[in-house]
C-alpha positions as CSV (number, residue, x, y, z in Angstrom):
1,M,131.0,94.8,101.0
2,T,131.7,98.4,100.1
3,N,135.1,99.8,101.0
4,K,133.6,103.3,101.4
5,P,133.9,104.6,105.0
6,F,130.5,105.1,106.7
7,H,131.0,108.8,107.0
8,E,131.5,109.1,103.2
9,Q,128.3,107.3,102.3
10,T,125.2,108.9,101.0
11,V,121.8,108.6,102.6
12,L,118.5,109.4,101.0
13,I,115.6,110.2,103.4
14,T,112.2,110.5,101.8
15,G,109.7,112.9,103.4
16,A,112.6,114.7,105.2
17,S,111.2,118.2,105.4
18,R,109.7,117.8,108.9
19,G,109.1,115.5,111.8
20,I,110.8,112.1,112.0
21,G,112.3,112.5,108.5
22,A,114.0,115.8,109.5
23,A,115.4,114.3,112.7
24,I,116.8,111.3,110.7
25,A,118.5,113.7,108.3
26,Q,120.1,115.7,111.1
27,R,121.3,112.5,112.8
28,F,123.2,111.3,109.8
29,A,124.4,114.9,109.1
30,A,126.1,114.8,112.5
31,E,128.5,112.2,111.0
32,G,129.4,114.5,108.1
33,M,127.7,112.2,105.6
34,Q,126.2,113.1,102.2
35,I,122.5,113.7,102.8
36,V,119.7,113.8,100.3
37,I,116.5,115.4,101.6
38,H,113.5,114.4,99.6
39,Y,110.3,116.4,99.8
40,R,107.2,116.7,97.7
41,E,105.9,120.3,98.1
42,S,107.5,121.8,101.3
43,H,110.4,123.5,99.5
44,E,111.2,126.0,102.2
45,A,110.9,123.5,105.0
46,A,113.2,121.1,103.2
47,N,115.7,124.0,102.7
48,E,115.5,124.7,106.4
49,V,116.4,121.1,107.3
50,A,119.2,121.3,104.7
51,R,120.7,124.4,106.3
52,A,120.6,122.7,109.7
53,C,122.4,119.6,108.2
54,M,125.0,121.7,106.5
55,K,125.8,123.4,109.8
56,K,126.7,120.0,111.1
57,G,129.2,119.6,108.3
58,A,127.2,117.5,105.8
59,K,127.0,117.8,102.1
60,V,123.3,118.2,101.3
61,L,121.1,118.0,98.3
62,T,117.3,118.6,98.3
63,V,115.2,116.8,95.7
64,S,111.5,116.9,95.0
65,A,109.4,114.0,93.7
66,D,105.9,112.7,94.1
67,M,106.2,109.2,95.7
68,Q,103.2,108.0,93.7
69,S,105.0,108.6,90.3
70,R,107.5,106.2,88.9
71,D,108.7,108.8,86.4
72,Q,109.4,111.4,89.1
73,I,111.3,108.9,91.2
74,L,113.4,107.8,88.2
75,K,114.2,111.4,87.5
76,M,115.2,111.8,91.1
77,R,117.5,108.8,90.7
78,D,119.0,110.2,87.5
79,K,119.7,113.6,89.2
80,L,121.4,111.9,92.1
81,E,123.6,109.8,89.7
82,Q,124.6,113.0,87.9
83,M,125.5,114.7,91.3
84,G,127.6,111.6,92.4
85,M,125.1,111.0,95.2
86,V,123.7,107.6,94.6
87,P,122.5,106.5,98.0
88,D,124.1,103.7,99.9
89,I,121.3,104.0,102.5
90,V,117.6,104.7,101.6
91,V,115.3,105.6,104.4
92,N,111.7,105.3,103.2
93,N,110.1,107.7,105.6
94,A,107.5,109.6,103.4
95,G,104.0,108.8,104.5
96,I,100.6,110.2,105.2
97,S,98.1,109.4,108.0
98,H,94.3,108.8,107.6
99,Y,91.7,108.8,110.4
100,G,88.1,107.8,109.9
101,L,85.6,105.0,110.0
102,L,86.0,102.3,107.3
103,T,82.4,103.1,106.1
104,D,83.5,106.7,105.5
105,I,86.7,106.0,103.5
106,S,86.3,106.9,99.8
107,E,88.0,104.8,97.2
108,E,90.2,107.8,96.3
109,D,91.3,108.2,99.9
110,W,92.1,104.5,100.1
111,D,94.2,104.6,97.0
112,Y,96.0,107.7,98.1
113,V,97.0,106.2,101.4
114,M,98.2,103.0,99.7
115,N,100.0,104.8,97.0
116,V,102.1,107.1,99.3
117,N,102.7,104.7,102.2
118,L,103.2,101.5,100.2
119,K,103.6,101.9,96.5
120,G,106.0,104.8,97.0
121,V,108.3,102.5,99.0
122,F,108.1,99.9,96.3
123,L,109.0,102.4,93.6
124,C,111.8,104.0,95.6
125,S,113.4,100.7,96.6
126,Q,113.2,99.4,93.1
127,A,114.9,102.5,91.7
128,F,117.9,102.3,94.1
129,V,118.3,98.6,94.9
130,P,120.3,97.8,91.7
131,A,123.2,100.1,92.7
132,M,123.3,98.5,96.2
133,I,123.4,95.0,94.7
134,S,126.2,95.9,92.3
135,Q,128.4,97.2,95.2
136,K,127.4,94.3,97.5
137,F,126.3,96.7,100.2
138,G,123.3,98.7,101.1
139,R,120.7,99.6,103.7
140,I,117.0,100.0,103.2
141,I,115.2,101.2,106.4
142,N,111.4,101.6,106.2
143,V,109.6,103.9,108.6
144,S,106.4,101.9,109.5
145,S,104.1,102.3,112.5
146,I,103.0,100.4,115.6
147,W,99.6,100.2,113.9
148,G,101.1,98.1,111.1
149,I,101.7,95.5,113.8
150,S,98.6,95.7,115.9
151,G,96.1,97.7,113.8
152,A,94.1,100.7,115.1
153,S,90.4,101.5,115.2
154,C,89.4,104.2,112.8
155,E,92.8,103.9,111.0
156,V,92.1,100.9,108.8
157,A,93.7,102.3,105.6
158,Y,96.8,103.5,107.4
159,S,97.2,100.3,109.4
160,T,96.7,98.2,106.3
161,A,99.4,100.2,104.4
162,K,101.9,99.9,107.2
163,G,101.1,96.2,107.7
164,G,101.8,95.8,104.0
165,L,105.1,97.7,104.5
166,N,106.1,95.3,107.2
167,A,105.5,92.3,105.0
168,F,107.4,94.1,102.2
169,T,110.3,94.6,104.5
170,K,110.5,90.9,105.5
171,A,110.2,89.6,102.0
172,L,112.7,92.0,100.4
173,A,115.2,91.3,103.3
174,K,115.3,87.6,102.3
175,E,115.6,88.6,98.6
176,L,118.5,91.0,99.1
177,A,120.4,89.2,101.9
178,P,122.8,87.3,99.6
179,S,123.8,90.7,98.1
180,G,124.9,92.3,101.3
181,V,121.8,94.6,101.5
182,T,119.8,94.7,104.7
183,V,116.1,95.7,104.9
184,N,114.5,96.6,108.2
185,A,111.6,98.6,109.4
186,V,111.2,100.9,112.4
187,A,107.6,100.9,113.6
188,P,107.2,103.8,116.1
189,G,104.5,104.2,118.6
190,A,103.1,107.6,119.4
191,V,105.7,110.3,118.5
192,E,105.5,114.0,118.9
193,T,105.1,115.1,115.3
194,D,102.5,116.8,113.1
195,M,100.6,113.5,112.8
196,M,99.5,113.9,116.4
197,A,98.3,117.5,115.8
198,G,94.8,116.3,114.9
199,F,94.3,114.7,118.3
200,H,92.6,116.7,121.1
201,V,94.5,117.3,124.3
202,D,92.3,114.8,126.3
203,E,92.9,112.2,123.6
204,K,96.6,112.6,123.8
205,V,96.5,112.4,127.6
206,A,94.5,109.1,127.3
207,I,97.1,107.7,125.0
208,E,100.0,108.7,127.2
209,N,98.3,107.0,130.1
210,E,98.3,103.8,128.1
211,I,102.1,104.0,127.5
212,P,104.2,102.4,130.3
213,V,106.9,105.1,130.1
214,G,104.2,107.7,130.4
215,R,105.1,109.9,127.4
216,F,105.2,110.2,123.6
217,G,108.4,109.4,121.8
218,M,110.6,112.1,120.3
219,P,111.6,112.1,116.6
220,E,115.3,112.1,117.7
221,E,114.7,108.8,119.5
222,V,113.4,107.2,116.3
223,A,116.2,108.7,114.3
224,S,118.9,107.1,116.6
225,L,117.4,103.7,115.9
226,V,117.4,104.3,112.1
227,Y,121.0,105.4,112.3
228,F,121.9,102.3,114.3
229,L,120.4,100.0,111.6
230,A,122.4,101.8,108.9
231,L,125.8,101.1,110.5
232,P,128.1,98.6,108.8
233,E,128.2,96.6,112.1
234,S,124.4,96.1,111.8
235,G,124.8,93.8,108.8
236,Y,123.5,90.8,110.6
237,I,120.2,92.5,111.4
238,T,117.7,92.2,108.5
239,G,114.0,91.5,108.0
240,Q,113.2,93.0,111.4
241,I,110.3,95.1,112.4
242,I,111.5,97.1,115.5
243,S,109.0,99.1,117.4
244,P,110.2,101.9,119.7
245,N,106.9,102.5,121.6
246,G,107.7,103.0,125.2
247,G,106.4,99.6,126.1
248,W,103.0,100.3,124.7
249,L,103.2,97.1,122.6
250,T,105.6,94.3,123.5
């Protein structure tokens, strides 16, 4: 168990330049923690999130890496070590959506969805887990999806990747539990982010009508759950797939 106070810990959020990732970064920043904002290409968007986090009193670093590349992830790890910002908490949030019939998915599209949503989590976790094991404390929180639990028509690739992420979470949680490292996944339902931008208004209304609370979730609501799972007092929660979805799936 680390002796480092929670507010002095470092949290890495992948895909933090927008949406849920940006909300997670700002939630941790409110505690004055050290925040590492990962992005792939959205340099200015990542800097905007960084500025918002710094206004809250956090020390912030932005890093760029392709989550499909082991070399780039290891370079990111080396940079964080040099900056004294080895993460105590890793939030694997980076992901991409894919919508289309199974018969229309190209092999390249399939591989891309798997590489970003699943392989990237494997590579990132593998890179940062050893430091967590050595200090007998760590938190890995994976951002999954409701579709990884129930599956979604016309989202076979995405659902498969997130379902794999859920299995990864459960298995790694058992592996790391003796080392004081917890591994959990947050699997949101419909959340107001850019991922919903491709839906027509009538489609969004139809979805809202299926959700018992009658609305989409907000990124900040997902962020608060991620924050809770990172707390020292959440150490008995591991291997769980928690789905904030407004009662859509119970």
